[in-house]
N, C-alpha and C positions, 0 to 999 in steps of 0.2 A: 794243640801239640805243644809243645815249651819247648825255653830258648835254657841254655846253660847258664850260669851263675858266671858274671863277668870276671874274665880270668885276671890277675896285678902278682906281678912275680917282684917278691921283695928283693933290695939293694941285692946284687953277688948271685942268684939264682943260674941268672944267664950264663953266669961262667962255670957255673957248677953244673948246669945242662948239655954247654960244647966239651966238658970232660967226659962227660959220659959216650957220646959221642967216637970223640977223640981214641978213649981206651976200649969200649964199647964192653963199657960195664955198666950194669943197671944198677948194681947195688953201691956205687956210685950217688945216687940220687938222694936229695935230702929226704930225708922223713917227715919233716913238716909236710910236706904239703903232697895232695891226692894226687895220684900217677896221674890222673885225664889231664892234671895241669903238664906234666911233660908231652902226653901225646899229642895235647894240642900247639904246642910250640913247636915241635918237628912237624906236623900238617903243614902250619902256616911259612914254615923253612923247606916247603916242598917236600919232604920225604912222604910216602905213602905207608898205610896200616890197613896188618889183617891180624885180626883178632883168630884166638884158637882156644881150645882147652887143652890141648899137647903143648908141651914146653919143649920139645926134643926134634923139631923142624928144621932139616936141612935146606933144602930143597924142596918149591911149592909147584905141584905140576898142573897142567888144565886142567880143568875140568867141567861138565856143564850143569847149573847150578838147578833144583824144582824150585819156582820163583814162582806166584799167584798174580803177579803186576801185569798190567796189558801191556808194558816194552818189548821191545825185543831185544833190547840191550841184554836187559839184566838176566836172558836165557842164553846169550852166547857162551859158547865153550872156553875157559882160558881162566887165568889166573888172577880172583878178584881182589880188591882191593879201595882204603878209603883214604880221602885227604885231609880228617873230620879225627877228631881222637874219639868222643862221644860215640862215634858210630861202632868203632871200632871195637870200642868195648862191649859193646851189646851182644857180640858175638863169641869176645870173649870172656866175659859171666855166665854166661846161661848154664846152665845146670842141663848138661844133657841127658843124666839119668831122670831128669822129674817132668822134664819138660817135652810134651809134644810137640808142639809149632809153637814158631817165633813170628812174629807181625812184628814190622818196626818199620824208622822211616827216620831221617837225617835230608830238609832240602830246604830250598832259599825261594824266596817271592819274591819275582820285581816289579819292585813300588813304583817306576815310573822313569826315574832315576838313579835308583843302585838297586842291590842286590839289601834284600834284607835278612839280620842277624841268622845263623842257622836255629831252625825248629828240628822237633823231636821229637817223637811216639815209641814207645817200647812196651809191648804187649806180651804174655805168656800165658799156652796155654799147656796148662797143667794137666801130669797123666794120672793126679788123685782130682776129682771134681772137687773133690772139701777144701781143697787150699785155697785163699781168697787174697792171699798177700805176697804179694806180685815179687818184690824185693826179697823174699825166700827162697824164693825159686835161682839168685844169684849163687857161683861158688866162684871160689879161686882160677885164675883161667891164664894168660897170656898173649901179648898184643907183638906181633914183629911188625919191624922196620923195614920197609923193602924200596932198592932205590925207584926213583921213577920211570927211566929208562925202558921204552918198550909198550909202558901204558896208553890207552887212551881215554879222556873222560866221557863219560856219557854226556852229551850236545843238552842244550836246555828244550823243552817243552811243554807244550799246553797243555793243563790241566784242566777239564770243564769244571766249571763254579769256580776255581781258583786263579787260574791266569796262570800264566811265565813263570815257570821252576825250575831248578838245576838243583840234582844233585852232587854228592861228593862220592861217584861212585867211576870208580875205575878201572878197566880191562886190560892185561897182557895175555895173546894169545899163545906166550912160552913161556917156557920154567926160568921161572923167579927165584933166585938164591937169597937169604933174607942176608940184612944188616945185623941185629942185634933183634936181641927176645927179652921183653921186659912182661916179667911177673906184675899182677894186677889182680886186685881182692874185693867184695863186695862196695868196701868201705872208699874205694876211687871211683863210684859210679854218684853222680848228685843228684840225678830225677830221680821220681816216683816211677814205679811200673805199672802196669796193669794186666791182668788177668783176662780171657778172657775161653768164650767156649769155639773149640779147632771147630768139629762141625759143621756151626751156625757157617763163623765165618770164611772158612771155604765155599758152602752153598751159596752165600751172598757176594763171592769174589765173583762165581763164575756169572752170575744174575746184571752184577752191578760191577763191574770190574775198576769204573772210576769213582764207588763209594768208598773207598778206603777211609778212617780204620773199621768203617761197617758196624758203630757203636748201637746199641740196644738203646730203647728210649730211656733207661735208666743211666746210661752212657757207661756200661759196662762191658 
């Protein structure tokens, strides 16, 4: 799992970010910075984020996701959101016309006296098995900014072989109206993207539910 680059904000950028929120206008974002920096700033300020391929959503309705993880929280019916910009980007940038399934994670590990930096994993199962470049499966999308009211965060839990972990994973059982919609592009995502075989991973997730991300011997 990978860590994001360190986030450094040039002078005056936070004022620009605050202006975007006040005006509810993403066109005011500085062009010199990738959008993930703004999304991380939002998350650190307490806002929640939801990635989507659609840019015209005005209300999020509760739904029950298809989820392979062993926890029950991820299978609840509700509106899901992230308190992390990169995790929301994974959902926004997935090219649904070319990706069969997505395997992803964002989590922190308890290190005895503090939580680690966020660690990420992203892999796509392509519709075309000849595709080997995961970043080629990214496409433009949108990240919605949601108010935190009514959301509940997934509690920390024990991951066998890893330790105590927590995810920036939130759910609200009620419909949620977004505050702002931010267009994003593949250039806004700073990490590598893997590819995997969906059939193999589904089978392994059933026999070894805590074996995420079920990498093969060659790391694929």
